[in-house]
Biotite code that builds the C-alpha atoms (Angstrom):
import biotite.structure as struc

atoms = struc.array([
    struc.Atom([-28.783, 21.206, 9.551], chain_id="A", res_id=1, res_name="MET", atom_name="CA", element="C"),
    struc.Atom([-26.297, 18.939, 11.272], chain_id="A", res_id=2, res_name="SER", atom_name="CA", element="C"),
    struc.Atom([-23.212, 20.293, 12.981], chain_id="A", res_id=3, res_name="ASP", atom_name="CA", element="C"),
    struc.Atom([-19.798, 19.769, 11.443], chain_id="A", res_id=4, res_name="LEU", atom_name="CA", element="C"),
    struc.Atom([-17.738, 17.064, 13.160], chain_id="A", res_id=5, res_name="GLN", atom_name="CA", element="C"),
    struc.Atom([-14.136, 17.679, 14.261], chain_id="A", res_id=6, res_name="PRO", atom_name="CA", element="C"),
    struc.Atom([-11.768, 17.191, 11.340], chain_id="A", res_id=7, res_name="GLY", atom_name="CA", element="C"),
    struc.Atom([-14.508, 17.672, 8.710], chain_id="A", res_id=8, res_name="SER", atom_name="CA", element="C"),
    struc.Atom([-14.475, 20.410, 6.103], chain_id="A", res_id=9, res_name="THR", atom_name="CA", element="C"),
    struc.Atom([-16.886, 23.281, 5.982], chain_id="A", res_id=10, res_name="SER", atom_name="CA", element="C"),
    struc.Atom([-19.734, 23.308, 3.423], chain_id="A", res_id=11, res_name="PRO", atom_name="CA", element="C"),
    struc.Atom([-17.666, 25.662, 1.269], chain_id="A", res_id=12, res_name="THR", atom_name="CA", element="C"),
    struc.Atom([-14.632, 23.374, 1.331], chain_id="A", res_id=13, res_name="GLY", atom_name="CA", element="C"),
    struc.Atom([-12.656, 25.626, 3.640], chain_id="A", res_id=14, res_name="GLY", atom_name="CA", element="C"),
    struc.Atom([-10.539, 24.936, 6.693], chain_id="A", res_id=15, res_name="LYS", atom_name="CA", element="C"),
    struc.Atom([-11.719, 22.172, 9.028], chain_id="A", res_id=16, res_name="SER", atom_name="CA", element="C"),
    struc.Atom([-11.812, 22.271, 12.814], chain_id="A", res_id=17, res_name="ASP", atom_name="CA", element="C"),
    struc.Atom([-8.470, 20.455, 12.748], chain_id="A", res_id=18, res_name="SER", atom_name="CA", element="C"),
    struc.Atom([-6.804, 23.372, 10.953], chain_id="A", res_id=19, res_name="GLY", atom_name="CA", element="C"),
    struc.Atom([-6.141, 21.336, 7.804], chain_id="A", res_id=20, res_name="TYR", atom_name="CA", element="C"),
    struc.Atom([-7.234, 22.811, 4.457], chain_id="A", res_id=21, res_name="ILE", atom_name="CA", element="C"),
    struc.Atom([-7.807, 20.248, 1.649], chain_id="A", res_id=22, res_name="PRO", atom_name="CA", element="C"),
    struc.Atom([-6.211, 21.049, -1.695], chain_id="A", res_id=23, res_name="GLY", atom_name="CA", element="C"),
    struc.Atom([-3.141, 20.275, -3.792], chain_id="A", res_id=24, res_name="ASP", atom_name="CA", element="C"),
    struc.Atom([-2.344, 23.770, -5.079], chain_id="A", res_id=25, res_name="ASP", atom_name="CA", element="C"),
    struc.Atom([0.791, 25.517, -3.868], chain_id="A", res_id=26, res_name="THR", atom_name="CA", element="C"),
    struc.Atom([-1.069, 28.266, -1.970], chain_id="A", res_id=27, res_name="TRP", atom_name="CA", element="C"),
    struc.Atom([-3.084, 25.739, 0.031], chain_id="A", res_id=28, res_name="THR", atom_name="CA", element="C"),
    struc.Atom([0.039, 23.730, 0.827], chain_id="A", res_id=29, res_name="GLN", atom_name="CA", element="C"),
    struc.Atom([1.786, 26.824, 2.172], chain_id="A", res_id=30, res_name="TRP", atom_name="CA", element="C"),
    struc.Atom([-1.255, 27.709, 4.285], chain_id="A", res_id=31, res_name="ARG", atom_name="CA", element="C"),
    struc.Atom([-1.172, 24.228, 5.811], chain_id="A", res_id=32, res_name="ASN", atom_name="CA", element="C"),
    struc.Atom([2.567, 24.435, 6.451], chain_id="A", res_id=33, res_name="ILE", atom_name="CA", element="C"),
    struc.Atom([2.206, 27.804, 8.182], chain_id="A", res_id=34, res_name="PHE", atom_name="CA", element="C"),
    struc.Atom([-0.668, 26.416, 10.262], chain_id="A", res_id=35, res_name="ALA", atom_name="CA", element="C"),
    struc.Atom([1.651, 23.640, 11.449], chain_id="A", res_id=36, res_name="ILE", atom_name="CA", element="C"),
    struc.Atom([4.548, 26.024, 12.141], chain_id="A", res_id=37, res_name="LEU", atom_name="CA", element="C"),
    struc.Atom([2.364, 28.423, 14.127], chain_id="A", res_id=38, res_name="THR", atom_name="CA", element="C"),
    struc.Atom([0.701, 25.673, 16.154], chain_id="A", res_id=39, res_name="GLY", atom_name="CA", element="C"),
    struc.Atom([-2.760, 26.272, 14.688], chain_id="A", res_id=40, res_name="LYS", atom_name="CA", element="C"),
    struc.Atom([-3.172, 22.744, 13.319], chain_id="A", res_id=41, res_name="MET", atom_name="CA", element="C"),
    struc.Atom([-4.200, 19.901, 15.623], chain_id="A", res_id=42, res_name="THR", atom_name="CA", element="C"),
    struc.Atom([-2.572, 16.468, 15.642], chain_id="A", res_id=43, res_name="ASP", atom_name="CA", element="C"),
    struc.Atom([-5.548, 15.210, 13.650], chain_id="A", res_id=44, res_name="GLU", atom_name="CA", element="C"),
    struc.Atom([-4.970, 17.932, 11.068], chain_id="A", res_id=45, res_name="GLY", atom_name="CA", element="C"),
    struc.Atom([-1.271, 17.102, 10.828], chain_id="A", res_id=46, res_name="LYS", atom_name="CA", element="C"),
    struc.Atom([-2.137, 13.474, 10.146], chain_id="A", res_id=47, res_name="GLU", atom_name="CA", element="C"),
    struc.Atom([-4.616, 14.551, 7.449], chain_id="A", res_id=48, res_name="GLN", atom_name="CA", element="C"),
    struc.Atom([-1.879, 16.705, 5.912], chain_id="A", res_id=49, res_name="PHE", atom_name="CA", element="C"),
    struc.Atom([0.616, 13.816, 5.950], chain_id="A", res_id=50, res_name="ARG", atom_name="CA", element="C"),
    struc.Atom([-1.868, 11.393, 4.379], chain_id="A", res_id=51, res_name="ILE", atom_name="CA", element="C"),
    struc.Atom([-2.729, 13.847, 1.593], chain_id="A", res_id=52, res_name="ALA", atom_name="CA", element="C"),
    struc.Atom([0.963, 14.533, 0.973], chain_id="A", res_id=53, res_name="ARG", atom_name="CA", element="C"),
    struc.Atom([1.773, 10.811, 0.839], chain_id="A", res_id=54, res_name="ASP", atom_name="CA", element="C"),
    struc.Atom([-1.017, 10.144, -1.664], chain_id="A", res_id=55, res_name="ILE", atom_name="CA", element="C"),
    struc.Atom([0.051, 13.108, -3.802], chain_id="A", res_id=56, res_name="ARG", atom_name="CA", element="C"),
    struc.Atom([3.724, 12.013, -3.829], chain_id="A", res_id=57, res_name="ASN", atom_name="CA", element="C"),
    struc.Atom([3.126, 8.242, -4.036], chain_id="A", res_id=58, res_name="GLU", atom_name="CA", element="C"),
    struc.Atom([4.467, 7.675, -7.557], chain_id="A", res_id=59, res_name="ALA", atom_name="CA", element="C"),
    struc.Atom([7.602, 9.768, -6.991], chain_id="A", res_id=60, res_name="ALA", atom_name="CA", element="C"),
    struc.Atom([8.256, 8.243, -3.547], chain_id="A", res_id=61, res_name="ASP", atom_name="CA", element="C"),
    struc.Atom([7.977, 4.680, -4.872], chain_id="A", res_id=62, res_name="CYS", atom_name="CA", element="C"),
    struc.Atom([10.187, 5.438, -7.884], chain_id="A", res_id=63, res_name="LYS", atom_name="CA", element="C"),
    struc.Atom([12.891, 6.934, -5.666], chain_id="A", res_id=64, res_name="ARG", atom_name="CA", element="C"),
    struc.Atom([12.617, 3.990, -3.253], chain_id="A", res_id=65, res_name="CYS", atom_name="CA", element="C"),
    struc.Atom([12.962, 1.456, -6.088], chain_id="A", res_id=66, res_name="GLU", atom_name="CA", element="C"),
    struc.Atom([15.980, 3.246, -7.563], chain_id="A", res_id=67, res_name="ASP", atom_name="CA", element="C"),
    struc.Atom([17.713, 3.376, -4.180], chain_id="A", res_id=68, res_name="GLN", atom_name="CA", element="C"),
    struc.Atom([16.770, -0.250, -3.432], chain_id="A", res_id=69, res_name="ARG", atom_name="CA", element="C"),
    struc.Atom([18.324, -1.423, -6.693], chain_id="A", res_id=70, res_name="ASP", atom_name="CA", element="C"),
    struc.Atom([21.469, 0.624, -6.061], chain_id="A", res_id=71, res_name="TYR", atom_name="CA", element="C"),
    struc.Atom([21.870, -0.805, -2.558], chain_id="A", res_id=72, res_name="LEU", atom_name="CA", element="C"),
    struc.Atom([21.345, -4.375, -3.767], chain_id="A", res_id=73, res_name="LEU", atom_name="CA", element="C"),
    struc.Atom([24.218, -3.861, -6.161], chain_id="A", res_id=74, res_name="GLN", atom_name="CA", element="C"),
    struc.Atom([26.647, -1.679, -4.228], chain_id="A", res_id=75, res_name="TYR", atom_name="CA", element="C"),
    struc.Atom([25.940, -1.636, -0.455], chain_id="A", res_id=76, res_name="SER", atom_name="CA", element="C"),
    struc.Atom([28.421, -3.878, 1.417], chain_id="A", res_id=77, res_name="PRO", atom_name="CA", element="C"),
    struc.Atom([25.986, -4.772, 4.221], chain_id="A", res_id=78, res_name="ILE", atom_name="CA", element="C"),
    struc.Atom([23.076, -5.451, 1.859], chain_id="A", res_id=79, res_name="ILE", atom_name="CA", element="C"),
    struc.Atom([25.203, -7.596, -0.455], chain_id="A", res_id=80, res_name="ARG", atom_name="CA", element="C"),
    struc.Atom([26.639, -9.523, 2.502], chain_id="A", res_id=81, res_name="PHE", atom_name="CA", element="C"),
    struc.Atom([23.197, -10.258, 3.928], chain_id="A", res_id=82, res_name="LEU", atom_name="CA", element="C"),
    struc.Atom([21.867, -11.192, 0.472], chain_id="A", res_id=83, res_name="SER", atom_name="CA", element="C"),
    struc.Atom([24.698, -13.695, 0.015], chain_id="A", res_id=84, res_name="ASP", atom_name="CA", element="C"),
    struc.Atom([24.120, -15.273, 3.428], chain_id="A", res_id=85, res_name="ASN", atom_name="CA", element="C"),
    struc.Atom([20.375, -15.522, 2.854], chain_id="A", res_id=86, res_name="ILE", atom_name="CA", element="C"),
    struc.Atom([21.070, -17.183, -0.492], chain_id="A", res_id=87, res_name="ARG", atom_name="CA", element="C"),
    struc.Atom([23.355, -19.717, 1.206], chain_id="A", res_id=88, res_name="GLN", atom_name="CA", element="C"),
    struc.Atom([20.404, -20.717, 3.411], chain_id="A", res_id=89, res_name="LEU", atom_name="CA", element="C"),
    struc.Atom([18.194, -21.294, 0.381], chain_id="A", res_id=90, res_name="GLY", atom_name="CA", element="C"),
    struc.Atom([16.450, -17.934, 0.366], chain_id="A", res_id=91, res_name="GLY", atom_name="CA", element="C"),
    struc.Atom([16.339, -15.219, -2.247], chain_id="A", res_id=92, res_name="ASP", atom_name="CA", element="C"),
    struc.Atom([15.721, -11.524, -1.697], chain_id="A", res_id=93, res_name="LEU", atom_name="CA", element="C"),
    struc.Atom([15.976, -9.164, -4.640], chain_id="A", res_id=94, res_name="SER", atom_name="CA", element="C"),
    struc.Atom([13.948, -6.557, -6.480], chain_id="A", res_id=95, res_name="SER", atom_name="CA", element="C"),
    struc.Atom([11.215, -9.106, -7.253], chain_id="A", res_id=96, res_name="HIS", atom_name="CA", element="C"),
    struc.Atom([10.243, -9.539, -3.586], chain_id="A", res_id=97, res_name="ASN", atom_name="CA", element="C"),
    struc.Atom([11.477, -6.340, -1.931], chain_id="A", res_id=98, res_name="ILE", atom_name="CA", element="C"),
    struc.Atom([8.523, -4.029, -2.513], chain_id="A", res_id=99, res_name="TYR", atom_name="CA", element="C"),
    struc.Atom([8.338, -0.243, -2.308], chain_id="A", res_id=100, res_name="CYS", atom_name="CA", element="C"),
    struc.Atom([4.831, 0.864, -1.391], chain_id="A", res_id=101, res_name="ARG", atom_name="CA", element="C"),
    struc.Atom([2.984, 3.702, 0.297], chain_id="A", res_id=102, res_name="ARG", atom_name="CA", element="C"),
    struc.Atom([2.133, 2.657, 3.861], chain_id="A", res_id=103, res_name="CYS", atom_name="CA", element="C"),
    struc.Atom([-0.752, 3.968, 5.924], chain_id="A", res_id=104, res_name="THR", atom_name="CA", element="C"),
    struc.Atom([0.827, 3.065, 9.272], chain_id="A", res_id=105, res_name="SER", atom_name="CA", element="C"),
    struc.Atom([3.818, 5.043, 10.500], chain_id="A", res_id=106, res_name="ARG", atom_name="CA", element="C"),
    struc.Atom([6.499, 2.404, 10.080], chain_id="A", res_id=107, res_name="LYS", atom_name="CA", element="C"),
    struc.Atom([9.556, 2.046, 7.867], chain_id="A", res_id=108, res_name="ALA", atom_name="CA", element="C"),
    struc.Atom([9.091, -1.516, 6.653], chain_id="A", res_id=109, res_name="GLY", atom_name="CA", element="C"),
    struc.Atom([8.286, -5.107, 7.433], chain_id="A", res_id=110, res_name="GLY", atom_name="CA", element="C"),
    struc.Atom([9.127, -8.726, 6.665], chain_id="A", res_id=111, res_name="PHE", atom_name="CA", element="C"),
    struc.Atom([6.718, -11.516, 5.792], chain_id="A", res_id=112, res_name="ASP", atom_name="CA", element="C"),
    struc.Atom([8.043, -15.069, 5.267], chain_id="A", res_id=113, res_name="PRO", atom_name="CA", element="C"),
    struc.Atom([5.563, -15.664, 2.443], chain_id="A", res_id=114, res_name="GLU", atom_name="CA", element="C"),
    struc.Atom([5.896, -12.417, 0.517], chain_id="A", res_id=115, res_name="TYR", atom_name="CA", element="C"),
    struc.Atom([9.272, -10.845, 1.284], chain_id="A", res_id=116, res_name="GLY", atom_name="CA", element="C"),
    struc.Atom([10.161, -7.337, 2.438], chain_id="A", res_id=117, res_name="ILE", atom_name="CA", element="C"),
    struc.Atom([7.993, -4.224, 2.397], chain_id="A", res_id=118, res_name="LEU", atom_name="CA", element="C"),
    struc.Atom([9.683, -0.816, 2.285], chain_id="A", res_id=119, res_name="LEU", atom_name="CA", element="C"),
    struc.Atom([7.414, 2.105, 3.146], chain_id="A", res_id=120, res_name="CYS", atom_name="CA", element="C"),
    struc.Atom([8.410, 4.570, 0.441], chain_id="A", res_id=121, res_name="ALA", atom_name="CA", element="C"),
    struc.Atom([6.576, 7.493, 2.026], chain_id="A", res_id=122, res_name="ASN", atom_name="CA", element="C"),
    struc.Atom([8.464, 7.050, 5.310], chain_id="A", res_id=123, res_name="GLU", atom_name="CA", element="C"),
    struc.Atom([12.007, 6.924, 3.881], chain_id="A", res_id=124, res_name="MET", atom_name="CA", element="C"),
    struc.Atom([14.027, 10.005, 4.839], chain_id="A", res_id=125, res_name="LYS", atom_name="CA", element="C"),
    struc.Atom([17.046, 9.294, 2.635], chain_id="A", res_id=126, res_name="ASP", atom_name="CA", element="C"),
    struc.Atom([19.091, 6.451, 1.156], chain_id="A", res_id=127, res_name="GLN", atom_name="CA", element="C"),
    struc.Atom([20.802, 5.790, 4.479], chain_id="A", res_id=128, res_name="GLY", atom_name="CA", element="C"),
    struc.Atom([17.426, 5.292, 6.144], chain_id="A", res_id=129, res_name="HIS", atom_name="CA", element="C"),
    struc.Atom([16.426, 2.907, 3.354], chain_id="A", res_id=130, res_name="LEU", atom_name="CA", element="C"),
    struc.Atom([19.684, 0.963, 3.771], chain_id="A", res_id=131, res_name="GLU", atom_name="CA", element="C"),
    struc.Atom([19.134, 0.590, 7.530], chain_id="A", res_id=132, res_name="ASP", atom_name="CA", element="C"),
    struc.Atom([15.550, -0.557, 6.950], chain_id="A", res_id=133, res_name="THR", atom_name="CA", element="C"),
    struc.Atom([16.540, -3.095, 4.290], chain_id="A", res_id=134, res_name="MET", atom_name="CA", element="C"),
    struc.Atom([19.300, -4.460, 6.520], chain_id="A", res_id=135, res_name="ALA", atom_name="CA", element="C"),
    struc.Atom([16.907, -4.709, 9.484], chain_id="A", res_id=136, res_name="HIS", atom_name="CA", element="C"),
    struc.Atom([14.338, -6.694, 7.515], chain_id="A", res_id=137, res_name="GLU", atom_name="CA", element="C"),
    struc.Atom([17.027, -8.872, 5.915], chain_id="A", res_id=138, res_name="MET", atom_name="CA", element="C"),
    struc.Atom([18.264, -9.883, 9.371], chain_id="A", res_id=139, res_name="VAL", atom_name="CA", element="C"),
    struc.Atom([14.688, -11.003, 10.072], chain_id="A", res_id=140, res_name="HIS", atom_name="CA", element="C"),
    struc.Atom([14.756, -13.005, 6.822], chain_id="A", res_id=141, res_name="ALA", atom_name="CA", element="C"),
    struc.Atom([18.087, -14.585, 7.780], chain_id="A", res_id=142, res_name="TYR", atom_name="CA", element="C"),
    struc.Atom([16.748, -15.502, 11.230], chain_id="A", res_id=143, res_name="ASP", atom_name="CA", element="C"),
    struc.Atom([13.615, -17.016, 9.694], chain_id="A", res_id=144, res_name="HIS", atom_name="CA", element="C"),
    struc.Atom([15.721, -19.325, 7.528], chain_id="A", res_id=145, res_name="LEU", atom_name="CA", element="C"),
    struc.Atom([18.477, -20.036, 10.055], chain_id="A", res_id=146, res_name="ARG", atom_name="CA", element="C"),
    struc.Atom([16.508, -20.373, 13.295], chain_id="A", res_id=147, res_name="PHE", atom_name="CA", element="C"),
    struc.Atom([12.937, -21.217, 12.162], chain_id="A", res_id=148, res_name="LYS", atom_name="CA", element="C"),
    struc.Atom([11.358, -18.268, 13.962], chain_id="A", res_id=149, res_name="VAL", atom_name="CA", element="C"),
    struc.Atom([7.788, -18.677, 15.204], chain_id="A", res_id=150, res_name="ASP", atom_name="CA", element="C"),
    struc.Atom([6.418, -15.270, 14.239], chain_id="A", res_id=151, res_name="TRP", atom_name="CA", element="C"),
    struc.Atom([2.884, -15.875, 15.468], chain_id="A", res_id=152, res_name="THR", atom_name="CA", element="C"),
    struc.Atom([2.935, -17.286, 18.984], chain_id="A", res_id=153, res_name="ASP", atom_name="CA", element="C"),
    struc.Atom([6.443, -17.097, 20.445], chain_id="A", res_id=154, res_name="ASN", atom_name="CA", element="C"),
    struc.Atom([7.223, -13.698, 21.956], chain_id="A", res_id=155, res_name="LEU", atom_name="CA", element="C"),
    struc.Atom([10.745, -14.777, 22.887], chain_id="A", res_id=156, res_name="ARG", atom_name="CA", element="C"),
    struc.Atom([11.465, -15.518, 19.230], chain_id="A", res_id=157, res_name="HIS", atom_name="CA", element="C"),
    struc.Atom([10.041, -12.134, 18.247], chain_id="A", res_id=158, res_name="ALA", atom_name="CA", element="C"),
    struc.Atom([12.125, -10.352, 20.878], chain_id="A", res_id=159, res_name="ALA", atom_name="CA", element="C"),
    struc.Atom([15.322, -12.124, 19.877], chain_id="A", res_id=160, res_name="CYS", atom_name="CA", element="C"),
    struc.Atom([15.088, -11.405, 16.164], chain_id="A", res_id=161, res_name="THR", atom_name="CA", element="C"),
    struc.Atom([14.172, -7.777, 16.889], chain_id="A", res_id=162, res_name="GLU", atom_name="CA", element="C"),
    struc.Atom([17.194, -7.390, 19.172], chain_id="A", res_id=163, res_name="ILE", atom_name="CA", element="C"),
    struc.Atom([19.449, -8.811, 16.474], chain_id="A", res_id=164, res_name="ARG", atom_name="CA", element="C"),
    struc.Atom([17.897, -6.777, 13.642], chain_id="A", res_id=165, res_name="ALA", atom_name="CA", element="C"),
    struc.Atom([18.129, -3.488, 15.537], chain_id="A", res_id=166, res_name="SER", atom_name="CA", element="C"),
    struc.Atom([21.683, -4.201, 16.667], chain_id="A", res_id=167, res_name="SER", atom_name="CA", element="C"),
    struc.Atom([23.123, -5.493, 13.386], chain_id="A", res_id=168, res_name="LEU", atom_name="CA", element="C"),
    struc.Atom([21.379, -3.282, 10.827], chain_id="A", res_id=169, res_name="SER", atom_name="CA", element="C"),
    struc.Atom([23.132, -0.069, 11.832], chain_id="A", res_id=170, res_name="GLY", atom_name="CA", element="C"),
    struc.Atom([19.944, 1.787, 12.765], chain_id="A", res_id=171, res_name="GLU", atom_name="CA", element="C"),
    struc.Atom([21.100, 2.051, 16.395], chain_id="A", res_id=172, res_name="CYS", atom_name="CA", element="C"),
    struc.Atom([24.605, 3.324, 15.747], chain_id="A", res_id=173, res_name="ARG", atom_name="CA", element="C"),
    struc.Atom([25.487, 6.551, 17.531], chain_id="A", res_id=174, res_name="TRP", atom_name="CA", element="C"),
    struc.Atom([25.259, 8.883, 14.517], chain_id="A", res_id=175, res_name="ALA", atom_name="CA", element="C"),
    struc.Atom([21.741, 7.687, 13.638], chain_id="A", res_id=176, res_name="ARG", atom_name="CA", element="C"),
    struc.Atom([20.523, 8.148, 17.196], chain_id="A", res_id=177, res_name="GLU", atom_name="CA", element="C"),
    struc.Atom([22.226, 11.524, 17.596], chain_id="A", res_id=178, res_name="PHE", atom_name="CA", element="C"),
    struc.Atom([21.222, 13.244, 14.355], chain_id="A", res_id=179, res_name="PHE", atom_name="CA", element="C"),
    struc.Atom([17.908, 11.572, 13.522], chain_id="A", res_id=180, res_name="ARG", atom_name="CA", element="C"),
    struc.Atom([16.266, 10.778, 16.853], chain_id="A", res_id=181, res_name="ARG", atom_name="CA", element="C"),
    struc.Atom([17.782, 13.385, 19.168], chain_id="A", res_id=182, res_name="GLY", atom_name="CA", element="C"),
    struc.Atom([19.327, 10.833, 21.549], chain_id="A", res_id=183, res_name="GLN", atom_name="CA", element="C"),
    struc.Atom([22.294, 12.621, 23.105], chain_id="A", res_id=184, res_name="TRP", atom_name="CA", element="C"),
    struc.Atom([23.811, 9.966, 25.372], chain_id="A", res_id=185, res_name="LYS", atom_name="CA", element="C"),
    struc.Atom([27.337, 8.728, 24.703], chain_id="A", res_id=186, res_name="PHE", atom_name="CA", element="C"),
    struc.Atom([27.464, 5.674, 26.990], chain_id="A", res_id=187, res_name="THR", atom_name="CA", element="C"),
    struc.Atom([25.405, 2.525, 26.480], chain_id="A", res_id=188, res_name="GLN", atom_name="CA", element="C"),
    struc.Atom([23.555, 4.345, 23.668], chain_id="A", res_id=189, res_name="GLN", atom_name="CA", element="C"),
    struc.Atom([23.606, 1.381, 21.278], chain_id="A", res_id=190, res_name="HIS", atom_name="CA", element="C"),
    struc.Atom([22.262, -1.084, 23.837], chain_id="A", res_id=191, res_name="GLN", atom_name="CA", element="C"),
    struc.Atom([19.541, 1.300, 25.007], chain_id="A", res_id=192, res_name="GLU", atom_name="CA", element="C"),
    struc.Atom([18.395, 1.919, 21.432], chain_id="A", res_id=193, res_name="CYS", atom_name="CA", element="C"),
    struc.Atom([18.251, -1.811, 20.675], chain_id="A", res_id=194, res_name="VAL", atom_name="CA", element="C"),
    struc.Atom([16.372, -2.531, 23.887], chain_id="A", res_id=195, res_name="ARG", atom_name="CA", element="C"),
    struc.Atom([13.903, 0.309, 23.298], chain_id="A", res_id=196, res_name="ARG", atom_name="CA", element="C"),
    struc.Atom([13.085, -0.832, 19.766], chain_id="A", res_id=197, res_name="ARG", atom_name="CA", element="C"),
    struc.Atom([12.770, -4.470, 20.805], chain_id="A", res_id=198, res_name="ALA", atom_name="CA", element="C"),
    struc.Atom([10.325, -3.603, 23.594], chain_id="A", res_id=199, res_name="VAL", atom_name="CA", element="C"),
    struc.Atom([8.214, -1.512, 21.196], chain_id="A", res_id=200, res_name="LEU", atom_name="CA", element="C"),
    struc.Atom([8.102, -4.348, 18.677], chain_id="A", res_id=201, res_name="SER", atom_name="CA", element="C"),
    struc.Atom([7.119, -6.990, 21.229], chain_id="A", res_id=202, res_name="VAL", atom_name="CA", element="C"),
    struc.Atom([4.577, -4.636, 22.798], chain_id="A", res_id=203, res_name="ARG", atom_name="CA", element="C"),
    struc.Atom([2.773, -4.336, 19.452], chain_id="A", res_id=204, res_name="ALA", atom_name="CA", element="C"),
    struc.Atom([2.200, -8.093, 19.152], chain_id="A", res_id=205, res_name="ARG", atom_name="CA", element="C"),
    struc.Atom([-1.214, -9.571, 20.021], chain_id="A", res_id=206, res_name="PRO", atom_name="CA", element="C"),
    struc.Atom([0.180, -11.984, 22.614], chain_id="A", res_id=207, res_name="GLY", atom_name="CA", element="C"),
    struc.Atom([1.803, -9.231, 24.676], chain_id="A", res_id=208, res_name="CYS", atom_name="CA", element="C"),
    struc.Atom([-0.219, -8.013, 27.673], chain_id="A", res_id=209, res_name="LYS", atom_name="CA", element="C"),
    struc.Atom([1.438, -4.667, 28.337], chain_id="A", res_id=210, res_name="ASP", atom_name="CA", element="C"),
    struc.Atom([4.771, -2.844, 28.341], chain_id="A", res_id=211, res_name="GLU", atom_name="CA", element="C"),
    struc.Atom([5.941, -4.608, 31.505], chain_id="A", res_id=212, res_name="ALA", atom_name="CA", element="C"),
    struc.Atom([5.327, -7.955, 29.810], chain_id="A", res_id=213, res_name="HIS", atom_name="CA", element="C"),
    struc.Atom([7.292, -6.794, 26.743], chain_id="A", res_id=214, res_name="ALA", atom_name="CA", element="C"),
    struc.Atom([10.221, -5.658, 28.892], chain_id="A", res_id=215, res_name="GLU", atom_name="CA", element="C"),
    struc.Atom([10.228, -8.984, 30.752], chain_id="A", res_id=216, res_name="LYS", atom_name="CA", element="C"),
    struc.Atom([10.383, -10.985, 27.512], chain_id="A", res_id=217, res_name="VAL", atom_name="CA", element="C"),
    struc.Atom([13.173, -8.808, 26.096], chain_id="A", res_id=218, res_name="VAL", atom_name="CA", element="C"),
    struc.Atom([15.182, -9.128, 29.323], chain_id="A", res_id=219, res_name="ASN", atom_name="CA", element="C"),
    struc.Atom([14.828, -12.916, 29.282], chain_id="A", res_id=220, res_name="GLU", atom_name="CA", element="C"),
    struc.Atom([16.540, -13.266, 25.896], chain_id="A", res_id=221, res_name="VAL", atom_name="CA", element="C"),
    struc.Atom([18.746, -10.179, 25.938], chain_id="A", res_id=222, res_name="TRP", atom_name="CA", element="C"),
    struc.Atom([22.164, -11.615, 26.796], chain_id="A", res_id=223, res_name="ASP", atom_name="CA", element="C"),
    struc.Atom([22.189, -14.476, 24.311], chain_id="A", res_id=224, res_name="SER", atom_name="CA", element="C"),
    struc.Atom([20.506, -12.583, 21.462], chain_id="A", res_id=225, res_name="CYS", atom_name="CA", element="C"),
    struc.Atom([22.518, -9.367, 21.755], chain_id="A", res_id=226, res_name="PHE", atom_name="CA", element="C"),
    struc.Atom([25.775, -11.348, 21.746], chain_id="A", res_id=227, res_name="ARG", atom_name="CA", element="C"),
    struc.Atom([24.730, -13.364, 18.676], chain_id="A", res_id=228, res_name="ASP", atom_name="CA", element="C"),
    struc.Atom([26.017, -11.408, 15.670], chain_id="A", res_id=229, res_name="THR", atom_name="CA", element="C"),
    struc.Atom([25.562, -14.074, 12.997], chain_id="A", res_id=230, res_name="ARG", atom_name="CA", element="C"),
    struc.Atom([26.088, -13.883, 10.057], chain_id="A", res_id=231, res_name="PRO", atom_name="CA", element="C"),
    struc.Atom([28.587, -11.130, 10.980], chain_id="A", res_id=232, res_name="PHE", atom_name="CA", element="C"),
    struc.Atom([31.721, -11.774, 13.008], chain_id="A", res_id=233, res_name="ASP", atom_name="CA", element="C"),
    struc.Atom([30.857, -8.723, 15.117], chain_id="A", res_id=234, res_name="GLU", atom_name="CA", element="C"),
    struc.Atom([28.461, -5.779, 15.055], chain_id="A", res_id=235, res_name="ILE", atom_name="CA", element="C"),
    struc.Atom([29.084, -4.415, 11.571], chain_id="A", res_id=236, res_name="TYR", atom_name="CA", element="C"),
    struc.Atom([28.417, -0.740, 12.198], chain_id="A", res_id=237, res_name="ARG", atom_name="CA", element="C"),
])
């Protein structure tokens, strides 16, 4: 008889070595939640729990995401403004190419020049989070049309559009950092948030060697890209 591997379930379908118990019934869910709260579930188990939860709630998450997306396209000032400016450049972003899907990677969304915008429905905390994510990806879409961004090979382009998207979308405003991410600083908070997110984005690209390389690229384009608030007259929020 072979030994059970870490994270696997027992032959009787019970708790695994990770502390996660498979099952969709209410009792099993509460047992998993208590295991997390009491520190008895490993990081691997927590990830298993999140994946199972996301699969179980996929239909409801996507429906909520689509409803909020459609509302924001119609009523959000920043989303409508960005939509209008993208349209003036010959682009079109609407419900037909802004997709709500369950994502397996822990990210909020993404932009692809060929397909449009992806919103990770299972990662959205509330409508405000969805609005920030849509605005972020729409700034990328605007930059793609306005500045002909080289998404594949040019790290400076990637750093610049990430600086602009993080700065202009509202995701780095003080209230978001304070209440959602636990960043307590009052001075230079916005700039530090933008810089941090830009470095993380550049670091994740294949052409980036390491974090020092990412920081160097971000620093090289920081002044010009942070000051560039197009299509806004200034940082909107």
